[in-house]
C-alpha positions as CSV (number, residue, x, y, z in Angstrom):
1,L,67.9,73.9,119.4
2,N,65.3,73.3,116.7
3,N,65.8,76.9,115.4
4,L,69.6,76.5,115.6
5,E,69.5,73.3,113.5
6,R,67.2,74.9,110.9
7,G,69.4,77.9,110.7
8,R,72.5,75.8,110.3
9,A,70.8,73.8,107.5
10,L,70.0,77.0,105.6
11,Y,73.4,78.5,106.2
12,N,75.2,75.4,104.9
13,Q,73.1,75.7,101.7
14,G,74.3,79.2,101.2
15,A,70.9,80.7,102.2
16,F,72.4,83.2,104.6
17,A,69.6,85.7,104.8
18,E,67.0,82.9,105.3
19,S,69.0,81.5,108.1
20,I,69.1,84.7,110.1
21,P,65.6,84.6,111.7
22,Y,66.2,81.1,113.0
23,F,69.5,82.1,114.6
24,E,67.9,85.3,116.1
25,E,65.1,83.2,117.6
26,A,67.6,80.7,119.0
27,L,69.6,83.5,120.6
28,K,66.6,85.1,122.1
29,A,65.4,81.8,123.6
30,T,68.8,81.1,125.1
31,E,69.0,84.6,126.6
32,R,65.6,84.1,128.2
33,T,66.8,80.8,129.7
34,F,70.4,81.7,130.8
35,G,70.5,85.5,130.8
36,N,72.4,88.0,128.6
37,S,75.9,87.2,129.7
38,A,75.9,83.4,130.0
39,P,78.6,81.3,128.4
40,E,75.9,79.3,126.6
41,L,75.3,82.4,124.4
42,A,78.7,82.2,122.6
43,E,77.7,79.5,120.1
44,Y,74.5,81.3,119.2
45,L,76.3,84.6,118.8
46,Q,78.9,83.1,116.5
47,E,76.2,81.5,114.3
48,L,74.3,84.8,114.1
49,G,77.3,86.9,113.4
50,D,78.4,84.6,110.6
51,A,75.0,84.6,109.1
52,Y,74.8,88.4,109.1
53,A,78.3,88.5,107.4
54,G,77.2,86.0,104.8
55,A,74.1,88.0,104.0
56,Q,76.3,91.2,103.5
57,R,75.0,92.8,106.7
58,A,78.3,93.8,108.1
59,S,77.0,96.3,110.5
60,E,74.8,93.8,112.4
61,S,77.6,91.2,112.2
62,L,80.1,93.6,113.8
63,L,77.8,94.4,116.7
64,V,77.2,90.7,117.3
65,Y,80.9,89.9,117.1
66,D,81.7,92.7,119.5
67,R,79.4,91.1,122.0
68,L,80.9,87.7,121.4
69,F,84.4,89.2,121.7
70,R,83.6,90.6,125.2
71,L,81.9,87.4,126.3
72,G,84.6,85.2,124.9
73,Q,87.3,86.9,126.8
74,Q,85.5,86.2,130.1
75,I,85.1,82.5,129.2
76,I,88.4,81.5,127.6
77,G,90.7,84.4,128.2
78,P,92.1,87.3,126.0
79,N,94.8,85.3,124.1
80,H,92.8,82.2,123.1
81,P,93.0,81.5,119.3
82,Q,89.2,81.9,119.1
83,I,89.5,85.4,120.4
84,I,92.2,86.2,117.9
85,S,90.0,84.8,115.1
86,I,87.1,87.0,116.3
87,L,89.3,90.1,116.2
88,W,90.4,89.1,112.7
89,K,86.8,88.8,111.6
90,M,85.9,92.1,113.3
91,S,88.7,93.8,111.4
92,I,87.3,92.7,108.1
93,L,83.8,93.8,109.1
94,A,85.0,97.2,110.3
95,E,86.7,97.7,106.9
96,R,83.5,96.8,105.1
97,I,81.6,99.6,106.8
98,G,84.4,102.0,105.9
99,N,86.3,102.3,109.2
100,N,89.9,101.5,108.2
101,E,91.4,103.0,111.3
102,D,89.4,100.7,113.7
103,S,90.0,97.8,111.4
104,F,93.7,98.3,111.7
105,E,93.5,98.6,115.5
106,M,91.6,95.4,115.7
107,I,94.1,93.5,113.6
108,N,96.9,95.1,115.7
109,Q,95.3,93.6,118.8
110,A,94.9,90.3,117.1
111,L,98.6,90.4,116.1
112,A,99.7,91.2,119.7
113,R,97.7,88.3,121.0
114,A,98.9,85.9,118.3
115,R,102.5,86.7,119.5
116,E,101.5,85.5,122.9
117,S,99.8,82.2,122.0
118,L,100.5,81.1,118.5
119,R,103.5,79.8,116.5
120,P,104.5,82.2,113.7
121,D,103.7,79.4,111.2
122,D,100.2,78.8,112.5
123,Q,97.6,79.3,109.8
124,L,95.7,81.9,111.9
125,A,98.9,83.7,112.7
126,V,99.8,83.9,109.1
127,Q,96.3,85.2,108.2
128,V,96.6,87.9,110.9
129,V,100.0,89.0,109.7
130,E,98.8,89.1,106.1
131,R,95.9,91.3,107.0
132,Y,98.1,93.5,109.2
133,N,100.5,94.1,106.3
134,Y,97.5,94.7,103.9
135,L,96.0,97.3,106.2
136,S,99.3,99.0,106.9
137,E,99.8,99.4,103.2
138,L,96.2,100.6,102.7
139,L,96.5,103.2,105.4
140,R,99.8,104.3,103.9
141,Q,98.2,104.8,100.5
142,I,95.2,106.7,102.0
143,D,97.6,109.0,103.9
144,E,99.5,109.6,100.6
145,L,96.2,110.4,98.8
146,K,95.1,112.7,101.5
147,R,98.5,114.5,101.4
148,R,98.0,115.0,97.6
149,G,94.4,116.0,98.0
150,E,93.2,112.9,96.0
151,Y,91.6,110.9,98.8
152,V,88.7,108.6,97.7
153,P,85.9,108.3,100.3
154,P,85.5,105.0,102.2
155,G,83.8,102.2,100.3
156,Q,85.7,102.8,97.1
157,E,89.1,101.6,98.2
158,Q,90.6,98.3,97.1
159,S,88.8,95.5,99.0
160,Y,90.6,93.0,101.3
161,Q,89.7,90.1,99.0
162,D,91.4,91.8,96.0
163,A,94.5,92.8,97.9
164,Q,97.8,91.0,97.5
165,P,99.3,90.8,101.0
166,E,103.0,90.2,101.5
167,Q,103.8,86.5,101.7
168,N,106.1,84.5,103.9
169,V,106.5,87.1,106.6
170,D,107.2,86.7,110.3
171,L,105.4,88.2,113.2
172,P,107.1,91.6,113.6
173,A,109.0,92.1,116.9
174,H,109.4,95.9,116.8
175,L,105.8,96.9,117.5
176,N,104.6,98.4,120.8
177,Y,101.9,96.1,122.3
178,Q,101.4,97.9,125.6
179,D,98.0,99.3,124.7
180,V,96.4,96.1,123.3
181,E,93.8,95.8,126.1
182,R,92.3,99.3,125.5
183,N,88.9,99.5,123.8
184,P,89.4,101.2,120.4
185,F,86.3,100.1,118.7
186,G,83.9,102.9,119.5
187,Q,83.8,104.6,116.1
188,A,83.3,101.4,114.1
189,L,80.6,100.2,116.5
190,G,78.9,103.6,116.3
191,N,78.9,103.3,112.5
192,A,77.6,99.8,112.8
193,A,74.7,100.8,115.1
194,S,73.7,103.7,112.8
195,R,73.7,101.5,109.7
196,A,72.1,98.4,111.2
197,S,68.7,97.6,109.7
198,F,67.8,95.5,112.8
199,V,69.7,94.8,116.0
200,N,68.6,94.3,119.6
201,L,70.8,96.9,121.4
202,D,69.6,96.1,124.9
203,P,72.1,93.3,125.5
204,L,74.9,95.5,124.2
């Protein structure tokens, strides 16, 4: 708990990189006490994942969030708003490491789950729809560039923060949501593992 509190204090000051060792130690201590799949780990995983993301270490953050995603589904179910939020974050992280296809699949899953548990005007639902629309347009543009032989390699496309998603849209009703429970994240997680500067892969 002391490491967790010190990590949070640094994180709240914007010292994301400095907070990471404290969150890592807090997670390790909790794993030693409760095991590698205990519900108590969820809070520590979220703190560490956010710290990695804040420190621009998207690969490590994606790996931690994938673990939180799987643990969270066991604790609170697949359609809980927190699970949808995790998928939304994972989509952003997958795009940051250059995997737009997995990023789209993650937000597609988030959209399917939002349809099950959120009102269309819920803030999280709106964020999910905006990102879905953004990624749909991004992939359309990439396909067009590939068709014309002008494709720009990953990492040089327009970033999510600079994009202008469509506003005031409803959750689309025409999509096929039958495959939302499949695991489409292998390529993005493989990229994350190969790029991670430090990550404990044993729990994964």
